[in-house]
PAKOL-192614 format. One record per residue (C-alpha): residue number from 0; x, y, z; residue in one letter. Coordinates in Angstrom, 2 decimals. Layout:
BEGIN
PT, fitor, u, v, w, palum
PT, NUM, X, Y, Z, A
...
This chain:
BEGIN
PT, fitor, u, v, w, palum
PT, 0, 0.01, -0.07, -0.06, M
PT, 1, 0.91, 3.63, -0.46, A
PT, 2, 0.30, 7.11, 1.03, W
PT, 3, -0.31, 10.29, -0.47, I
PT, 4, 0.92, 13.14, 1.77, I
PT, 5, -0.24, 16.64, 1.32, G
PT, 6, 0.38, 20.19, 2.95, Q
PT, 7, -3.20, 21.33, 4.18, K
PT, 8, -2.37, 25.02, 3.96, S
PT, 9, -2.02, 25.19, 0.35, D
PT, 10, -3.37, 21.78, -0.75, E
PT, 11, -0.07, 20.88, -2.15, S
PT, 12, 1.22, 17.13, -2.61, V
PT, 13, 4.45, 16.69, -0.87, L
PT, 14, 5.17, 13.08, -1.35, E
PT, 15, 3.70, 9.99, -2.83, I
PT, 16, 5.19, 7.17, -0.52, S
PT, 17, 5.40, 3.68, -1.81, M
PT, 18, 7.73, 2.15, 0.61, K
PT, 19, 7.80, -1.22, 2.02, L
PT, 20, 7.15, -2.12, 4.58, P
PT, 21, 3.98, -0.01, 4.65, D
PT, 22, 3.93, 2.73, 7.29, F
PT, 23, 0.92, 3.05, 9.60, T
PT, 24, -0.77, 6.54, 9.96, L
PT, 25, 0.64, 6.87, 13.43, T
PT, 26, 4.21, 6.31, 12.25, E
PT, 27, 3.77, 8.78, 9.34, L
PT, 28, 2.09, 11.47, 11.76, E
PT, 29, 5.38, 11.23, 13.62, T
PT, 30, 7.92, 10.93, 10.71, I
PT, 31, 6.55, 13.66, 8.49, V
PT, 32, 6.67, 16.58, 10.85, P
PT, 33, 10.04, 15.44, 12.00, A
PT, 34, 11.28, 15.60, 8.32, K
PT, 35, 9.46, 18.50, 7.12, L
PT, 36, 8.53, 20.54, 10.32, G
PT, 37, 5.24, 21.65, 11.98, G
PT, 38, 2.65, 19.10, 13.44, V
PT, 39, 0.78, 16.10, 12.13, A
PT, 40, -2.49, 18.27, 11.88, G
PT, 41, -0.52, 20.38, 9.11, D
PT, 42, -0.56, 17.39, 6.87, Y
PT, 43, -3.39, 15.38, 4.99, S
PT, 44, -2.54, 11.73, 4.82, F
PT, 45, -4.42, 9.54, 2.12, F
PT, 46, -3.88, 5.71, 2.08, H
PT, 47, -4.18, 4.33, -1.55, M
PT, 48, -5.61, 0.84, -2.25, D
PT, 49, -3.40, -1.52, -4.36, A
PT, 50, -5.28, -0.77, -7.58, T
PT, 51, -4.68, 3.08, -7.20, D
PT, 52, -1.06, 2.23, -6.32, E
PT, 53, -0.63, 0.10, -9.30, A
PT, 54, -2.10, 2.77, -11.58, R
PT, 55, 0.09, 5.46, -10.29, I
PT, 56, 3.17, 3.01, -10.75, K
PT, 57, 2.06, 2.25, -14.25, D
PT, 58, 2.07, 6.09, -15.08, G
PT, 59, -1.54, 6.76, -15.25, W
PT, 60, -2.47, 10.51, -15.35, D
PT, 61, -4.44, 11.61, -12.32, Y
PT, 62, -5.74, 14.49, -10.15, D
PT, 63, -5.70, 14.47, -6.31, I
PT, 64, -9.10, 15.32, -4.87, V
PT, 65, -9.03, 17.71, -1.91, W
PT, 66, -12.06, 18.34, 0.26, T
PT, 67, -11.90, 21.04, 2.95, T
PT, 68, -7.89, 20.73, 3.06, N
PT, 69, -8.05, 16.93, 3.23, E
PT, 70, -7.03, 14.41, 0.45, I
PT, 71, -10.25, 12.43, -0.08, T
PT, 72, -9.64, 10.74, -3.31, D
PT, 73, -7.59, 10.08, -6.59, I
PT, 74, -9.34, 11.05, -9.83, D
PT, 75, -8.15, 8.94, -12.66, F
PT, 76, -10.36, 10.50, -15.14, S
PT, 77, -7.52, 12.18, -17.09, P
PT, 78, -6.13, 8.97, -18.04, E
PT, 79, -9.59, 7.07, -18.60, E
PT, 80, -10.78, 9.98, -20.87, N
PT, 81, -7.60, 9.50, -23.26, K
PT, 82, -8.30, 7.97, -26.63, R
PT, 83, -6.75, 4.79, -27.71, W
PT, 84, -4.49, 4.00, -30.47, V
PT, 85, -4.75, 0.63, -32.29, K
PT, 86, -2.31, -0.82, -34.80, F
PT, 87, -2.80, -3.47, -37.41, T
PT, 88, -0.61, -4.98, -40.08, A
PT, 89, -1.21, -7.10, -43.03, D
PT, 90, 1.83, -9.23, -42.18, K
PT, 91, 4.56, -9.40, -39.41, T
PT, 92, 7.53, -10.52, -41.40, E
PT, 93, 9.39, -8.69, -44.46, I
PT, 94, 12.66, -8.76, -46.21, D
PT, 95, 15.27, -6.01, -45.71, D
PT, 96, 15.51, -5.53, -49.36, D
PT, 97, 13.93, -2.03, -49.48, G
PT, 98, 11.19, -3.45, -51.72, V
PT, 99, 9.03, -5.92, -49.71, D
PT, 100, 6.50, -4.07, -47.57, S
PT, 101, 4.05, -4.23, -44.86, V
PT, 102, 0.87, -2.08, -44.68, E
PT, 103, 0.61, -0.65, -41.08, I
PT, 104, -2.59, 0.93, -40.08, I
PT, 105, -2.76, 3.17, -36.98, M
PT, 106, -6.15, 4.10, -35.88, E
PT, 107, -7.38, 6.52, -33.21, I
PT, 108, -10.32, 5.14, -31.24, W
PT, 109, -12.53, 7.00, -28.69, D
PT, 110, -12.10, 6.51, -24.87, K
PT, 111, -14.63, 3.96, -24.86, D
PT, 112, -13.38, 1.90, -27.80, L
PT, 113, -16.65, 2.16, -29.53, T
PT, 114, -15.44, 3.74, -32.72, G
PT, 115, -12.73, 5.45, -34.62, I
PT, 116, -12.30, 9.07, -33.86, E
PT, 117, -13.18, 10.34, -37.52, T
PT, 118, -12.94, 14.05, -36.75, G
PT, 119, -9.23, 13.78, -35.92, I
PT, 120, -6.99, 15.05, -38.87, S
PT, 121, -3.45, 16.10, -37.78, T
PT, 122, 0.17, 15.34, -37.84, T
PT, 123, 1.78, 13.77, -34.83, S
PT, 124, 4.79, 11.88, -33.80, S
PT, 125, 4.71, 8.21, -32.92, V
PT, 126, 7.55, 6.18, -31.08, P
PT, 127, 8.75, 3.16, -32.72, I
PT, 128, 11.54, 0.66, -31.72, L
PT, 129, 14.04, 0.09, -34.54, T
PT, 130, 17.00, -2.34, -34.47, P
PT, 131, 18.99, 0.85, -33.55, S
PT, 132, 16.75, 1.95, -30.70, G
PT, 133, 13.63, 4.09, -30.12, E
PT, 134, 12.99, 6.77, -32.84, K
PT, 135, 9.97, 8.99, -33.19, W
PT, 136, 8.36, 9.25, -36.64, T
PT, 137, 5.77, 11.66, -38.09, K
PT, 138, 2.36, 10.44, -38.75, A
PT, 139, -0.25, 12.17, -40.82, S
PT, 140, -3.64, 11.19, -39.38, I
PT, 141, -6.81, 11.77, -41.66, V
PT, 142, -10.04, 11.03, -40.12, N
PT, 143, -8.58, 9.17, -37.30, G
PT, 144, -6.48, 6.77, -39.48, I
PT, 145, -3.14, 6.55, -40.88, R
PT, 146, -1.83, 3.94, -43.31, T
PT, 147, 1.77, 3.42, -44.22, K
PT, 148, 3.42, 1.05, -46.45, N
PT, 149, 6.62, 0.20, -44.61, F
PT, 150, 9.85, -0.87, -46.24, T
PT, 151, 13.39, -0.94, -44.75, T
PT, 152, 16.97, -2.16, -45.58, T
PT, 153, 17.59, -2.64, -41.77, K
PT, 154, 16.98, -6.27, -40.54, S
PT, 155, 15.95, -6.96, -37.00, G
PT, 156, 12.90, -6.39, -34.87, T
PT, 157, 10.60, -3.27, -35.28, W
PT, 158, 7.86, -2.47, -32.68, V
PT, 159, 4.97, 0.01, -33.48, F
PT, 160, 4.66, 1.78, -31.30, P
PT, 161, 7.44, 1.29, -28.92, S
PT, 162, 5.63, 2.05, -25.89, R
PT, 163, 3.15, -0.52, -24.69, S
PT, 164, 1.03, 1.68, -22.27, N
PT, 165, 0.70, 5.12, -23.60, R
PT, 166, 2.50, 7.90, -25.47, F
PT, 167, 1.61, 11.54, -25.79, K
PT, 168, -2.11, 11.84, -25.05, N
PT, 169, -3.24, 8.36, -26.24, V
PT, 170, -3.32, 4.99, -24.53, R
PT, 171, -1.87, 2.06, -26.43, V
PT, 172, -4.48, -0.74, -27.22, F
PT, 173, -1.88, -2.99, -28.97, N
PT, 174, 1.61, -3.22, -30.46, Q
PT, 175, 2.79, -4.63, -33.76, I
PT, 176, 6.02, -6.63, -33.70, V
PT, 177, 7.53, -6.71, -37.36, L
PT, 178, 10.44, -8.98, -38.12, T
PT, 179, 12.67, -7.96, -40.98, V
PT, 180, 14.65, -10.61, -42.23, I
PT, 181, 18.23, -10.02, -43.75, E
PT, 182, 18.34, -11.12, -47.49, T
PT, 183, 21.61, -11.95, -49.13, D
PT, 184, 22.25, -9.80, -52.13, I
PT, 185, 25.03, -11.30, -54.32, L
């Protein structure tokens, strides 16, 4: 379990403690004032459940909810309201001859996964894992979809997108792992 420790006077978060063994409230009411000054009543202590702790460790966006100078909840709606990105490919293996290709489709879905966000037309950056490491590539999205015929002369494993949970302001629904096979050219 974990704790969120806040300063009541300005409703600021001072620390998110995820230490083992877990501290009791009584221990924190002694430790925090000794470390930061003041008295225990100057601070708000919120004990997270395992689900909230796991979400924070996973990098979810959230807001701390304050009610009358006390931390009363964690609001995960900033993460839950993010759109999803889905990837599909017509195959998962190509040659590194610069000619063989795979069609990779990236779709932006609404937060509830009920449909493609057809109102989105923009250029964004997408992280991909190449045999040389992570790179960001520009993606032109039209009506919520980007289609790209991908070819390369670099063999190895490619992952679209490289981040499995989220990047920028979207959550990742899935990844495409593409194997690029070295071809012998004589």
